[in-house]
Every structure is written in structure tokens, then in C-alpha cells.
C-alpha angles and dihedrals in degrees: 000000000000090000091052092048090052093052092049090050090057091058094058119105114231113230090217091068094060111108118244116271090241091067097058096087091053092050089052093050092050091049092052093048091050091050092049092049091050091049092050091049098046101031113083115246120239111267118247114249115235137177120227137190130196121248110246125214117248109261120240092244093057088094091069124063129204115254096178138012125205142163130230145136140270110250135182118234090199113048128139141179100227116220141153125262092235135049114251150116121291108247099168129025122185105174139094132176112277094021117139115222135187127232110276095015114147109250101171145348127223125214106272101170094116092048091049090054090052089048090055090052092048091050090052090050089050091054090049091051091050090051091050089050091052090051093051089048090057091047090049092053091049092048090050091053091048091051092048092050092047091052092050092049091045091056088055091047090239097125133039125254089249091062090051092050091049091053091049091051093049090052093049091049092051090049092053090048090051092052091049091049091051091052090048089055091049091052091048091050091051090049090053091048090050094055091045089053090051089053089051090048088058088067112084112213131182109261091207140357115279148104128295106237100170131031109201106168137054133200112289096022123124118242129187133186087227131050101269097174128234129089093260097062121078126199093213144004097234150323121272121199127192102221091196090064095060116131139157125258121194136173113228122198108252090232090067101033089104087073092062127073138163114279093023116146116249133192112209129193121192115222088230092054106029094169094053114093110208115200112229142161136211112258099186145331106235106236095228132082129214106239095201098046097030090226138127122219118237126194117213126191119222107226095195124065108213134159090229092069108088133175118271094017116147115246139183118212134194118203107218133211120239109289118247119246114272091247090056097050108096113236123225144084138287125237133172114277090233090065092065121088121201114222134170091260094048140274120335138179133197114236121199112234110180103306097335135077124240119202113220134184114225140189116228123206099190148298124297104189108291090349135072128221114236115200098178137026100035137068130206110279097024111143110233125187118244129195128034107013098172094094096047124104134176113278095015116153112235140164131218117262112243113245115253 
């Protein structure tokens, strides 16, 4: 019993070991701080949000720089207002805006009823002239026989000299009549050909292949090759443009014309498509200056045929220097200048790999506007961080910033 009592006595808590009541708040504070420290250590921190851009390959034209910028317009070297050769009423019209036509295609027909009536009369006169010529031919043959007989009888002294002279005169007269009749036939044939040509002139054909850009006339309207006056008379049925003859025309200030020469490479951008680079080349510098504007006109060939290029479009052009040889053009990519961090050891960028950052040293060739050209350390498509780089370190876990 005494042993059991001793063991039970060892399990009792002595009241004298209980901390004073004034220490309980401090114990609670220490416990909370310990719990917070453990949570901070073991709970993952929120990832920093970053914005990235992809490294872009250097374009092929980066080897050439612009020496002069100018503005101008697209023009067509072959453009015509199509009309008939004669004045008349439109009886047939086969064109619409935007229609492509071939060279020689019939576009319209003009009323030719009066000309056809004149042609019928001329053809009748031609038949009459041919009949008259046949008659004179018969008379000429008869006169020739009479002359031959008179000569034979004269040699035999059977007819007088007067009879011989009369036969000779009759023959000469018949010959003259035959020549006159032949000329009458020729005149009648030319008259017929003239009226047939006038009928053909009443047919309006395309002078070259192209696109109809303007339709001026309608069925029943009068058209004339000359300005006849009056609101009811048109000078043409429409405007035809050869789209393969499109080129650019710009006015260059005479102070900078020494930077432009024939054959020089040009980069053109249409105002309608500002992001589309159209390859072009200088055709010629017109050897004449505009005294009032102090400019010189430059013709530029468009080296790419495209349906988006239209006459009278506004265009901006950049005259380029001679491109460097391919072996001399530095390879690499372009990235925004704000993605590069300057350190004591050189220039570095932070590349996103999965959810972590990778610090990379790079070699920069030079600036390209708001970008820089990187020739070592990056590949096309690498995602580099842009913005505030001061808080970034190698291996940091980040997440992409959601687009606004």
C-alpha cells in the first residue's frame, strides 16, 4: 500500500510550479508569433505578376536604312476615257464599274442607222458604175474592131482617109470613156469603204486590257468624241485603267533630291494598309523641277501586283540605302528596349521558363527604334519580361499578368 501511495504521489502537480497569472498574456503572444512564423515559412508566397513579349526575328530589310521619306499617290500610266469616233446615241452598253475587259472587246455600240442607209446608197452607186464600165468596155471593143477594119480597107485603098480618121476617133473616144468609167467604179468603191468604216467606228472597243473604273454613259444618251456642250451629251462611255501599269509618283524636295537615284530600292506603305510593306524601285528622276513648289517628281515602280493597290491611293515611301551583303547583316532578334537590364557585367534579360525566370546575358548590336537588336543570348520566340526589372531575380516564380 505504501508503494502505491508513493507512486500516486509522484503523479500530483505541485501548485507552486504553476506560472503566475501575469505571464499568461506573454505566453499567448509568443505562441501566436511562433505560429505566424511557421505559416510564413511553410505557406507558399503569392507569385509576382509579370508581362512578357516574344523575341522577333530580324527582318530581311533591316540591312537597309531609310535615307529619305516622302508622300505621293498611286497613278496609272495607261488610262483612257473610252469613246466612239462619231457622235451618236448609245444603243448598246456592255460595261460596269469594276469589270475587267480584254483588248478589242466590244464595250458599246452607237446608233448607225443613218450611216447604213448611206452605205446602201453607195453600194447601189457602185453597181451602177460597174454597169457603166461594162457598157463602155463593149463600146471600146466595137470601136477597136471598126478601127482595125478601116485600117485594113485603107491599105487596099477601098475607103477614104476620112473614114479611117473617123474610126480612129471613135476608138479614142471609147477608150477615154472606159478610163472614166473605171475611175467612177474606184470612187464608188471608196465611198462604200468609207461608210463601212463609219459603221465600224460606231462600235466602241477596248483599246487595251484593263478594268473599268468609271461608267459615264447610259443607254439612249448621246456621246461625242469632242465636247459638244449640253448636259445630255457625254464625251465618253467610261474610264479604262490598265492595272498592270500602276506606279507611284512622289514630289521630293529639291534640297534632298541628291539622295534619290534610278534603280534605288524603295519601301512603300499605302495609307489604307499602313502595316503592309510594298517592295518598290525608283524608275526615274524626272529632270525638271517645279519652280513654285521647289520639288522634283520621282517615278517609282511597284514590284508587286496586288488587287489592293488602286489608282489615286495615298502612299508613303522610304528611299533605302544599298542593302548590306547577307554575310554582313548581323543575325539575331529584336526585343523592346525596356526588357533589357544594365548590370556591371553587361546587359541581361529575364526569360520566362514555365513559371520561373531565367536570367540571361545578351549581346546587343544596336537600337532599332524603340527596340534593340540582340545578336547573342536569345532565340526567336523566347518570352522576355518587360517593365520594372528591379524586383526580378534568377529562379523567381512568377505568373503572367492578365491582359486588360
